[in-house]
MARDOMAR-781579 format. One record per atom (N, C-alpha, C, CB): residue in three letters; x, y, z. Coordinates in steps of 0.05 Angstrom, whole numbers, plus 32768, in hexadecimal, padded with zeros to 4 digits. Glycine has a CB too. Layout:
# MARDOMAR-781579
ALAXYZ/...
END
This chain:
# MARDOMAR-781579
MET7FA381F67F72/MET7FA281DA7F69/MET7FBA81D47F57/MET7F8781D37F5B/THR7FC981BF7F5D/THR7FE081B87F4D/THR7FD881A37F38/THR7FF781AD7F5E/LEU7FE481A57F21/LEU7FDE81917F0C/LEU7FEF81787F10/LEU7FE4819D7EF0/LYS7FE381617F0B/LYS7FF181487F0D/LYS800481467EF6/LYS7FDD81307F0E/GLN801D813F7EFA/GLN8031813E7EE5/GLN803A81217EE0/GLN8048814F7EEC/LEU8032810F7EF0/LEU803B80F37EED/LEU802480E07EF0/LEU805180ED7F01/VAL802180CE7EDD/VAL800E80B97EDE/VAL801D809F7EE2/VAL7FFB80B87EC5/THR801880917EF7/THR802880797EFD/THR801D80607EED/THR802880737F1B/ARG802E804C7EEA/ARG802580347EDC/ARG800F80267EEC/ARG803C80217ED7/THR800F80297F06/THR7FF9801D7F16/THR7FDF802A7F10/THR800080207F34/GLU7FDE80447F0D/GLU7FC680527F06/GLU7FBC804A7EEA/GLU7FCA80717F07/ILE7FCF80487ED7/ILE7FC8803F7EBC/ILE7FBD80237EBC/ILE7FE180427EAA/ALA7FCA80117ECB/ALA7FC17FF57ECC/ALA7FA47FF37ED8/ALA7FD47FE47EDD/LYS7F9D80057EEA/LYS7F8280047EF6/LYS7F6C800F7EE4/LYS7F8280147F10/MET7F75801E7ECF/MET7F6180297EBD/MET7F5480137EAC/MET7F6E803F7EAB/ALA7F3A80157EA9/ALA7F2C80007E99/ALA7F3280037E7B/ALA7F0E80037E9E/GLY7F33801A7E71/GLY7F38801E7E55/GLY7F1F80197E45/GLY7F4E800C7E4B/GLN7F20801F7E2B/GLN7F09801B7E19/GLN7F1180077E04/GLN7F0080367E0D/ASP7F017FF27E01/ASP7F077FDD7DED/ASP7EFA7FE67DD3/ASP7EFC7FC17DF7/ASN7F0A7FEB7DBF/ASN7F007FF47DA5/ASN7F057FDF7D8F/ASN7F0E800F7D9D/ARG7EF27FDC7D7E/ARG7EF47FCB7D67/ARG7EED7FDA7D4E/ARG7EE27FB27D6A/HIS7EFA7FD47D38/HIS7EF57FE17D1E/HIS7EDB7FD77D13/HIS7F0C7FDD7D0A/PHE7ECA7FE97D08/PHE7EB07FE07CFF/PHE7EB17FCE7CE6/PHE7E9F7FF97CF9/LEU7EC77FCE7CD7/LEU7EC97FBD7CC0/LEU7ED87FA37CC5/LEU7ED67FCC7CA9/ASN7EE97FA37CDA/ASN7EF97F8B7CE0/ASN7EF77F877CFF/ASN7F167F8F7CD7/ARG7EE77F747D07/ARG7EE37F6F7D23/ARG7EFC7F647D31/ARG7ECC7F5B7D27/ASP7F107F5A7D21/ASP7F297F507D2C/ASP7F3C7F687D32/ASP7F367F3D7D19/ALA7F377F7F7D27/ALA7F477F977D2C/ALA7F3D7FA37D46/ALA7F467FAB7D14/ARG7F4D7FA07D5B/ARG7F447FA77D76/ARG7F5B7FB57D85/ARG7F3B7F8E7D85/HIS7F547FC97D95/HIS7F687FD57DA6/HIS7F5B7FDF7DC0/HIS7F777FEC7D98/LEU7F6B7FE07DD5/LEU7F627FEA7DEF/LEU7F6E80057DF3/LEU7F6A7FD67E06/GLN7F5D80197DF7/GLN7F6680357DF9/GLN7F6280407E15/GLN7F5780467DE4/LYS7F78804B7E20/LYS7F7780587E3A/LYS7F7F80757E37/LYS7F8A80497E4E/PRO7F6C80887E3C/PRO7F7280A47E3A/PRO7F8280AD7E52/PRO7F5880B57E37/LEU7F9A80B87E4D/LEU7FAB80C17E63/LEU7FAD80DF7E66/LEU7FC780B57E5E/GLY7FA680EE7E51/GLY7FA9810B7E51/GLY7F9B81187E68/GLY7F9F81167E38/GLU7F8181127E6C/GLU7F72811F7E81/GLU7F7C811A7E9D/GLU7F5581167E7F/ILE7F8481017EA3/ILE7F8E80FB7EBE/ILE7FA981077EC3/ILE7F8E80DD7EC3/ALA7FB7810E7EAD/ALA7FD2811A7EAF/ALA7FD081397EB0/ALA7FE481117E98/GLY7FB881437EAD/GLY7FB481607EAE/GLY7FB6816E7E93/GLY7FC8816B7EC0/LEU7FB7815E7E7D/LEU7FB7816A7E63/LEU7F9B81737E5B/LEU7FC481577E4E/THR7F98818B7E53/THR7F7D81957E4C/THR7F7A819A7E2E/THR7F7781AE7E5B/LYS7F8F819E7E20/LYS7F8D81A57E03/LYS7F9B81907DF2/LYS7F9981C07DFE/LEU7FA181797DFD/LEU7FAF81647DEE/LEU7FA481497DF7/LEU7FCD81667DF2/GLY7F9C81397DE4/GLY7F93811E7DEB/GLY7FAB810B7DE9/GLY7F7D81157DD7/PHE7FAD80FA7DFD/PHE7FC380E77DFF/PHE7FB880CC7E07/PHE7FDA80F17E13/HIS7FBC80B87DF7/HIS7FB0809E7DFC/HIS7FC580887DFB/HIS7F9980987DE9/LEU7FC280757E0D/LEU7FD2805C7E0C/LEU7FC180477DFE/LEU7FDB80527E2A/ILE7FCC803C7DE8/ILE7FBD80297DD8/ILE7FCB800E7DDA/ILE7FBC80327DBA/GLY7FBC7FFA7DE0/GLY7FC67FDE7DE1/GLY7FB67FCC7DCE/GLY7FC57FD37DFE/VAL7FC47FBA7DC1/VAL7FB77FA77DAF/VAL7FB97F8B7DBD/VAL7FC57FA67D93/PRO7FA27F807DC3/PRO7FA27F657DD0/PRO7FAE7F507DBE/PRO7F857F5D7DD7/ILE7FBB7F3C7DCA/ILE7FC77F267DBC/ILE7FB27F187DAB/ILE7FD57F127DCF/GLY7FB97F137D91/GLY7FA77F067D7F/GLY7F957F197D70/GLY7F967EF37D8E/SER7F967F337D76/SER7F857F477D68/SER7F957F557D52/SER7F7A7F5C7D7C/ALA7F877F5E7D3E/ALA7F947F6F7D29/ALA7F977F8B7D35/ALA7F847F6F7D0E/SER7FAC7F997D2D/SER7FB07FB47D37/SER7F9E7FC97D29/SER7FCD7FBC7D35/CYS7F967FC37D11/CYS7F847FD67D03/CYS7F767FC67CEC/CYS7F947FEE7CF8/ALA7F647FD47CE0/ALA7F577FC87CC8/ALA7F687FCC7CB0/ALA7F3A7FD47CC4/LEU7F687FB97C9E/LEU7F777FBC7C85/LEU7F6D7FD57C76/LEU7F757FA27C73/HIS7F7F7FE77C6F/HIS7F777FFF7C61/HIS7F8E80097C4F/HIS7F6E80157C75/GLN7F88801D7C3F/GLN7F9C80277C2D/GLN7F9A80467C2C/GLN7F97801B7C10/HIS7FB180537C2B/HIS7FB280707C29/HIS7FB780767C0B/HIS7FC8807D7C3B/ILE7FA380837BFF/ILE7FA580897BE2/ILE7FBB809E7BDD/ILE7F8A80927BD7/GLU7FB980B47BEB/GLU7FCC80CA7BE8/GLU7FDB80CF7C02/GLU7FBE80E47BDD/MET7FF480C87C03/MET800380CB7C1D/MET800B80E77C23/MET801B80B97C1C/TYR801380F67C0F/TYR801D81117C13/TYR800E81267C03/TYR803C81127C0C/HIS8009813C7C10/HIS7FFC81527C02/HIS801181657BF8/HIS7FE781617C15/ARG800D81717BE2/ARG802081857BD7/ARG801681A07BDD/ARG802581817BB9/TRP802681B07BEA/TRP801F81CC7BF0/TRP803181DE7BDF/TRP802281D27C0F/PRO802681EB7BCA/PRO803681FB7BB8/PRO804582127BC6/PRO802482077BA3/ALA8039821E7BDA/ALA804682357BE8/ALA805E822B7BF8/ALA803282427BFB/ALA805E82127C01/ALA807582087C10/ALA808A81FC7BFE/ALA806B81F37C24/GLY808581F87BE5/GLY809881ED7BD2/GLY809C81CF7BD4/GLY80B281FA7BD7/PHE808981C17BDF/PHE808B81A47BE1/PHE808181977BC7/PHE807B81997BF9/
END
């Protein structure tokens, strides 16, 4: 059995995808199409994400600590 190495845009367009909304912001919406499995990837997830016109791309949020310091690495 040969692994599929190419996923065409026609195949992607035919995929229904999953409509996701953030639980805190119903305007934050994206359509997710998992491509890894149909491309033969077994240990890596790969998704095409689209944001519909008029939707927010994510919920408003803040990262408190952006970088971790690792003493052994000298950062």
